[in-house]
Structure formats: C-alpha cells, structure tokens
N, C-alpha and C positions, 0 to 999 in steps of 0.2 A: 500494501501500501504506501504512496507516493507519500514523503513526508514523515514518515513511521518511523524510526530504528527498530531491527527486530535482533540486531544485538548491539551489545553495548562497547564503546569505548574506553577503557577505563585512564583515569588519573592516573594510577599508578603502574609500574611493571606488574605485570602478571605472578612474579613473583613470590609479591608481596605479599604476607596472611594476613587478611583480616583480623584486625583484635575486636572488631564486633558487626555483627552482620544484622542489617534492618529487613523485613520481609516487607513489601509493597502487596497490600493484598488488602480484600475487602475492603477499598474504598481506604483504608488508612493506612498509615507508618504503626510496622511493631517492633521492637519495644518502638515508643513515643519519643521515647529519653534514651539516648546511650552515653557514656561515661568511658571515655578513652585517657592515654598519655600521648602526649605532644611526640609527633612523629610515628604513631600507628596510624593504621588505615581501618577505614567506616567501608563498606559493602553493602549495597543495597539492591536487594532478590526481586527483582518484579515479576508474578506470580497475581496475576486477578483477573483471570480470565477473559486476555487479550483486550482489557481495558487498556488502555494508553494511559503512562504518567510519568511527570520529571523530577529529578531534585530538583529546586534550584532555591539556592541560598538566600538569605536576606540582611539587607541594610551593607554598609561595604567591609563589613569585616565576611562574611559570607557571599559574598559575590565569585570565590573558587567555586562554590560547589555547582557544579553546573551542566546537569544531563541533557541527553536527548530523549526526545520524547519517546519513549520505548512502552512494549508491550510484553517482552517476558525479555530475557537476560537479566543482567550483573550491571550494576554504577560501581565504582570503588573510590575513592577520595583520601590521601593521606594528609594530617593532620599537621603543618610545619609551629604552628601557634598556641598558646595554650591559649584560653577564650573560653566562650559560649557561642556557640555556634546558632541560628533557627535557621528552620529550610521549611517550604511548599512542595506541595506538586502547582504547578504555574498552571496545568489544566482543570485542577481541586483545590481552588483555594483554602477548605476547608480543612483540607490533608495536613495537618504540621508536623514536623518533628525538629527535633535539639538533638546535636553534640558537643555534648560537653570535655572539652581537651583539659587535661590538669597536668604543669609543671613535671 
C-alpha cells in the first residue's frame, strides 16, 4: 500500500539489544512507560491487526523519535541523553507513551 512501510528501518544497528520492548497493539502502547539507562535501546513492535501507527516524539527533546507509518515490524531508538521523552502515534494522538532515561 503506498505511503505505508511494511518493515521498519531502525534508528540503531540490528545488533543492539533492546533494553525495553513496547508493543503497539489494541490502539495503545504497552507498557505506556518504560525506564532505561543512557545508551540503551527501546524497540516498538507493531502488531495491531494491520492498523497503521507511528512513534513520534513530542517537543524538542523527543524529535529524534520518529518512525515511519507501520502496520507491522519494529522500530528501535537508542537514547543517548538522560531525560523524559514523551511520544504519541501521529495518526492516533490519543495513543501516548513515555520513555524515562536514567543516567
């Protein structure tokens, strides 16, 4: 389908193991909040019966979190600075999540 990615590019190398995995399913991010350490990776797994979603960071601090529109597959992002990073699905803004990155 045009404009919808069927597999995900990753923001990190494939060799990087995820410190946390967030499921994108049932029109929500689960768990809604994950806590990791600086330098660790979060992977979002898209599995919502073909419904397209994104992972889009909010505010300046979250601008590096930016997945393509996906119906399945995964998207990963490595967090290099401590802080709280809020994100949404840009197609369904009621879907919200947070990554807390500790030093």
